[in-house]
N, C-alpha and C positions, 0 to 999 in steps of 0.2 A: 399412408404417407399426408403429410398437414405440409403448404406450400402458406410462405407470405410473400408478398412482392413488393418494394418501395421500392417507388414508380417515381419518374421525372426529379430528379435531386437536382438542383441550383449547382450542388457542386460535390463529388466524390472524392473523401480525399484517401486513396484506398492503405498508402502507408504500404503498400507490396513491396517484390524487389526492387522494383522498379520505381517506388514512389509515384503511381499514374494519378494525377488528378482529371477526373471525366468531369464534363458536364452535359446537365440535360439527362442521365443515366441513370438506372437500373439494376437494384441487388434483389436476386432471386433467394429466396432460402425453401430448404425444403428440408423436412426433418431433422432441425437445429447445423444444419449446416448448409453456407453458402455455397450455388453449383452454379449463379452467375453474376458474373458481373458487366452488365454490356448495355446499348439502347435499344427501347423498341424492342424491350422483354413484356413475355404479354404468362398470366396464371388462371387457372379456374379456382383458385383458389381465394385467402382474403388479397388485397391492394391494401398499401398505406399511401398517403398523396403526399410527397414529398416536397413539393413545389413551396419557392420560398425559401428554402432549407439549407444547409450543409449535412452531409452524412461523412462521420467516422467513426474508425471503431472504436471500441469501447474502451477505454480507459484502465490502465488497472493501477494500481497503489499497492506500492511496493512495502510500503511499511505502517504499522498503526498497531496503536492499542487500544481494543476497541471502547474494553470497560472505562477508558476517562473520561468517556462522554456525561458520566454522572459527577465527575469536578471539572468542568470549566467555572473560570473566571474566581477559583479557592481565593482570598485573601491575602493568606499569608504567603501563598504563592505564586501571586502576579507578576512583584518584582525582582526573583530570588535569576542568581544565578542554578548550575545545572544541581550541581549536588545540596545548594540549600532548597532547590524546590523539592527534591525527593525528599529529603527528610520534611518536609513540610504535607507531605500526599501519605508518604507510607504507613502514618495511623490510622486515616481516612480508609485506604484501601487493605487493612487487615479487617475491615470489619465486612467488608464485601462479600456476600452468600452467591450462591448458583443460582438465584433469580436476578440478582444483581449485572452479573453475568450476562445472562440472557438478554432480558432488557434491556441492555447501554449496549447488547453488539446488534439489536435491531435498529436502533437507532442511529447508530454508527454508518450500519450496512447502509441503509436506508438516505440517510445522508449522505453516503459517497455514490447511491445509484442516482440520486437526481441530480446530481453534477458528471453525470453520463461515464461514471465507474460500471462496470462486467466483472470485475476480476480485483478481489481485497486478498492481500495477505493481512493476516493479524499474528502479533508477539503477547502471546498471554503467560506471565511470568509471576502471578499472582493466585495460592493454590489455599488460602485461608477458610475453614467454615464448609467445607465438601463442595467448593467446590472445583468445576473437571471443565477439562477444557471443551467435552462435547454440549456445554452448556455452550458455547460460541457455534459451533458447526448447526446445532441442532437451530438456531438463529436464521445463519446464513441459509440454511435450507429451505425455511420454510418462507424467506423472503425473496428466494430463485436466484441469491448470486454465487458466481462462482467466487470459492472460497480458497484461502490454502494460508491454515491457520498453523501456528509453530507453539511445540511444546514446552515455555520457558520454563527458568527455574533462577532463583538464588538459592544459595549454598551457605556463603559467607557472611556472617555476620557482624554486628556492630563490633561486637566481643570479642573475634578471631580478625580482626584489621581490617573487614570491609564493611559497606556503607550500609546498605537496609537492617532494621531491627531486626535482633535474635528469633523475634517472633515471626515472622516471616520468610523465614528461610528454611528449608528440607533436608532430608540426610542422600547424600547423594547416590547411594544404591537406592532408595525409593525414588529417586529423578529418574535414572535411567531408567528401572523395570517399569513406571509410568507412560516413560517415552514408547516404548515397546507397547506398552497396552496398546495407545492411540493412534499408532502407526501401524498395530496389525488391525484394529478395527477399524480405522477411517479412512485410512488414505488409497488412494485408489490414482496408480498410477497409468491409466489407458487415458491413447487419446479421446479428450473431450471430456476427460475427465470433468466431476463440479467439484473433488473437493483430495486434495493432495494437502499434506501431512508434512510438516518440516522439523525440525530438532534444535533449539533454541537457549541454552545457555545466553543468560541478561546479558551481562559486562563480564570484560576484564575483573571487574573492582566489587562485584556479584557475588563468583564462583571461585571455584582453584581451578588452579592449574591442571590437573590431573580430572577434574568435571569437566572439562577445555575438550583436553585429547581424548579422554572415553567417548565424549560424544560426538567427537569427529569420527571417530573407528567405528561407533554405533549405526552414524548416518550412513557410512558406506555402507558398511553393512548390509542394512534395508535398502537401501536405495533409494534414499531422500533428502533432501537439499538443508544448507547448515544456517543458521542467523545469528547475527549477535550483534549491538552495539556498538560500534570503535570511533576513537577518534576523534570524538564528538566537540570538545570541547578542549582550553588550555587546561583544565584542573584533570581533563582524565589523561593529557600529556606528560602530567606530573607527575599523576600519580602510577603513568605505566615507567616513567623512570625511575623512580623511586619504589616500587615493589621490584620490579622485576630487569631492572636495568638496562631499558633498551625502550623504544618506542614500538607504541602499538603494533604497525605493519609487520616488525618482527617478530614480536608477539606469538602475533596469529599466524606467521609464516614456520615457526618453532615446533606448533602445535598441531599443524595439518591445516589448518584456517583459512586456505589461500586454495582456490579451484571454481573452473565453474557451473562446480552443487555449490556454493559459497558464498551469498552475501551480505553485506556487511550495512549498515543505517548511521548515514553524517557522514561520514570520513571528511569533516570539517579541516580536520588540522595533517589530514595527510602530508607529509611531505614529498618534494620530485621519486624518492628511490623506494617509496612507498606506490606512490601512482605506478611508476617503470614496474612494480612486481606487478601489483594487480592489471594491468593491460597484459604482463607475460603471462598469470596465468590463468586470464580471464574473472579471475573475482570479480562480480557484482558492489554495486554502490548504488544503497538507495537512499537519494535525495531528499532532503526534508526543508524544506526553504526556511517556510514559514515559523518552522518550529525553532530553528537556528537562528531568527530574527528575534523570535519570542526569546527565548534562553539568553541572547547575547551571544551563542555561542562563535558568531561569525560568517562568513560568505564561502561556501565551496567552493572548490577550485575543479566546477565542473567542464568550462570549458579545456583546462588543460588535460583535467582524465579525459576527456571525448579525444581530445585529438591525440594522446596516448594510447589511443583504444578499449579505455577502462570501460563495460557494461554499465549505464546511469541509467536506472529508473527513475520516479518519483513518489514520493512515500508524502500522506500528511501527518504521519506522528500521528500520539495519542490528543483526544482533545482539549487535555488540560495542559501540554504546553503549547499547543494553536487554538486554542477553542474553536474553532472550526475544521468541519472536514471536507472541505468540499474542492472536488480532484482537480478542476480544468479551472479555480481562480490558484491553487499553487500551481501548478504548471506557467501560468502566467507569471508568478512570482517565482518563480525559476528563473525564466529566462531576463528578466529585469534586472535581479541580482548578478546576473554575469554581466550586463550590461556597465550597472553600477562601477564592478570589481576593472572589466576589460577596455569598456568601450558599447557604442548603440551600434557597433557591428558584433559582437562578440558571439551574439544567441537572437537566429531567426524567431518569426513567433511559428513555421513550421516546423523547425527544431527541439524547440521547445514540443511542438502538441505527439513528437514522432519520438522523442524518452517518455512521454506517458501514456505513451501506445504501444509502439514498437517493443520500446527500450525495457518495458516495467515486465512486458510478455516473455520475452529472453530471457532473462535475470531469473525472472521464477519458472526458466526451464517449458515455456510454454509457446513455441513458435505455430502452435497451429490458435493459437490467441493477438490479439495487436493487430491484425491486418485486415481490410478485408479484397478476401481473393478465394476463388475456386477452392475447395478443398479445407478453408479454415471456420472454425467455429462461429455459427450466427450471433456475436457477440457485436450490439450496432448501435449506435448515439446518433440521435436524430436533432439538430440542433437548429430552431427557425432563427432564419436570419431578415425578417422581415419587420421587425419590432424596432420598439426603441434603442435599443444598445446597440443593433447594427445600420442606424440609421443613417446614411448618409458613409455608406463604409466605402471604397472602389475597389476593395477584395473580401468580399463577405467570406474567403477559407483563411482569412486571416483573423480565426477568432481566437485567440489568446493578445490581440491589439484591441479588435472592437468588434465585441459576437455576446451572446448569454453565457451563464455563468448555472445556467437551469437547462439541461435536456428537456426536448421536446417528446421524446419519446425513448424509452431504450428497452432494447430485447438481449435478452442471455440465452443461447441457447436456442433460440427464435420464440424465445415466450418472451413477448412482454411484460416488460417490470413495471416501468413508466409509463403512463399513455397523458397528453396534454399536460405533463410538468408535475401528473397527481400518481401517488403509486400504489397501484394496482393489486397488491398481494397480502396487504399487510393495511388493519385500521391506524394509522398514522400518527393521529389524534390520541385515542387511545391511550397507542406504543406512548406518547410523548408526556399526557397526563400523566402514566404512571410510572414515569422516568423522573418526572419534577417533585412528585410525593414523595420519591426515595431519595431524592436530594434534599429536599427538604426535609426530611427523618435523621439523615445523614448529618446534616447541619447543625439539629439541634440536639442530638445526642453527644455532638461533640464541644 
């Protein structure tokens, strides 16, 4: 039996069913599970002093392309809209090997961990040069983050009316067979699972109608979740209307891509009828505000989605369209954009943090995560609010208004991944140097 006591926190934002905020309280962890949240707790195990700190559930990242940490700030894509940005980066991504996938995943996940993230999804749809989904799964396991990778795919190249180059697409039968392989090999549906696998054709403009439908059937047969990009910008809407004769939400519904086992990235351009459809079916949305700003896609109607009952989480998206992977900063941006669109009272700091914790966990089908409550997994972020970024704050619990963007400590399944702002489970400096050399080599080759 391994016990850890997080002791005497200034404030614990539980995100439990009644959203309790507890002051001067403790959290007792036993064998990776929270067994008590109260005052005056004791243990014979390790004690973590949380005086001067706010404690939250670990944050949950609902959309990423981890491999893109190798292609930040690529000059040809810095000022492009979505489709032009993709066309700039496809030739670079086509050179990625298993080593590129592994190292970029470790770097991206380490960056997330330092920003308080304990559970991340990933959408990998590039499988050239022997790359496989497990390149990222092994990277996450070694770092110690809870992981929900998705087996993405592209099957319609430019010669067939799609957007990606022909050398980046795969045969659809091979795609489905590999989906079966990775689900059977790596998906763990049990409570407390460290790895669950989803199925994720890249987008309606890079796969066929048949693959979208077959993927939905396969996912439900296997009991796993479905993920794709949807309604990201005006180009996306125009493509759907021209090619399919309907809006993206209607296309998704026709192919079985709505329901509580589905979450879509972006959804910037959903109209009221699509929002109502997602609310009625419990279809989730991964909101990626910084990427949407970076690519000029627009402001997703998150306030309208939340008011209608659409499940919403936060995603950092790939680092080639965000250039960062800081989840707490992403949550702040989500809050600010809704205020720009709807007024200063459109979203509070606490609501945005709830979306980034409990909201994301629920979208990924993880009610055992995203909240600090008895019986939930011990995924915990500790934030030091005694320093510069919170100096003068009247409400330290309003982290997204005045607070740190790096966690002091981070626990996943009761294992300490970050201590005093430093990753404990890998040599981060060595991996950063390794990735920088990879990026230089790619740049020189092109």
